[in-house]
N, C-alpha and C positions, 0 to 999 in steps of 0.2 A: 417962053415958060420953063426953059431948060435951067435956068439958074436955081429955082427952088427944088428941082427935082434932086439936083446933087447934094442939096443941103438936107433934103429929107431922108434920103435913103444913100448911105455910104457905098452901097453896091454899084451905083451909077458913077463911083470914082473913078472907073476904068475908061470912061469916055464913051462907051458903047451906048447906042440909043437903047431904050426900054422896048421890050416886045410889046406888041399890040395888046396881049393880055395883061401885061404888067402896067399898061397906060391907065387901065381902069383903076389900078390900086393908087397910083400917082394921083389921080383925080380926087379919089376918096380921102387920101392922106391930106391932099392940100385943103380940100373943102372942110376937113376936121380941123386942121390947124388955123385956118382962116376963120372957122367959126367961132374960135377961141377968142381971136382977136377982134 
């Protein structure tokens, strides 16, 4: 699931893994994007 995280947030472009707190935001963003599809 790391491929779409880089596509969603440019902040993940540095290659570091997101913090546990940010992981929730990633799931919310992915859910919102996938819901549109």
